[in-house]
N, C-alpha and C positions, 0 to 999 in steps of 0.2 A: 934518841930523844930522852932527854932527861925529864924526870918528874920533879916539879916544883911544889914545896910546901907551902910558899907564899907567891903571889902574882906581883907584877911589876907595880900595878895599882896598889897593892896592900904596902909596899915599899914607899910609895909615894905618899899615900894617905897617913902613913903612920911613922914618918922620919921627916928629916930636913931636905930629902931630895926634893928638887923642883919638880913640876909636873912637865918642865920644857925638855928634861933629860929624856932621851931616847931609850926606849924598852930594850934595845939590843945591847945597850952597854949595861944594863941591869942584870940582865939574865944570866951571864956569864959569874958575875958576883953572887948572885943567888946560889947558883949551882957550888961554887968554890965554898961560901959559907956552909951549905948543908953536908958537903963532903968532908971539911975539915973540922967541923965543930958539931954537928948533929950526929954524924956517923960513929965517930968514936964513943958517945954517950951513949947511943941506942944499941950499939953492937950490931953485927950483920943480920942475925936472926930476926931480930925485932924490925931492923931497918927494911929488910926484904918484904916481912909481912904487911908492913905500913904501906911500902911503894905497891904491892900487887893490890892492896884494897883500894888504894887513891885511883889506881889505873882502870880497875874494874868499876869503880864508881860505886862501892857497896863497903863505905867504911862504917865499922862497927862503931857502937857508942862510946865504948873505952877508947879506941883509937882516935876518935873525933875530939873527943876531950883532951887527950894528950896532945893533937895536932893544935887545937885551938888555943889552948890555954899555955901550953910549954914550948912545942917545938916552933910554931910560926913566930912566937915573939923571940926565942933564942936565934933563929936564923936572921930576923931583922937585924 
């Protein structure tokens, strides 16, 4: 299972994507965006650290700031 930096709701709330679009259509696009655009910028080490913290539910304040202010917007 892939870890998403943004939810389908986030996409619908912050873009022109209509609420009627099925979440099943958005999820693969979110994964593609993360893999194609975010991973090369962050690098594997930082990427793995962020993923580990997101999965464990204990995201440090620095990583939370990075996610909220940069990675989520870039993924969108």
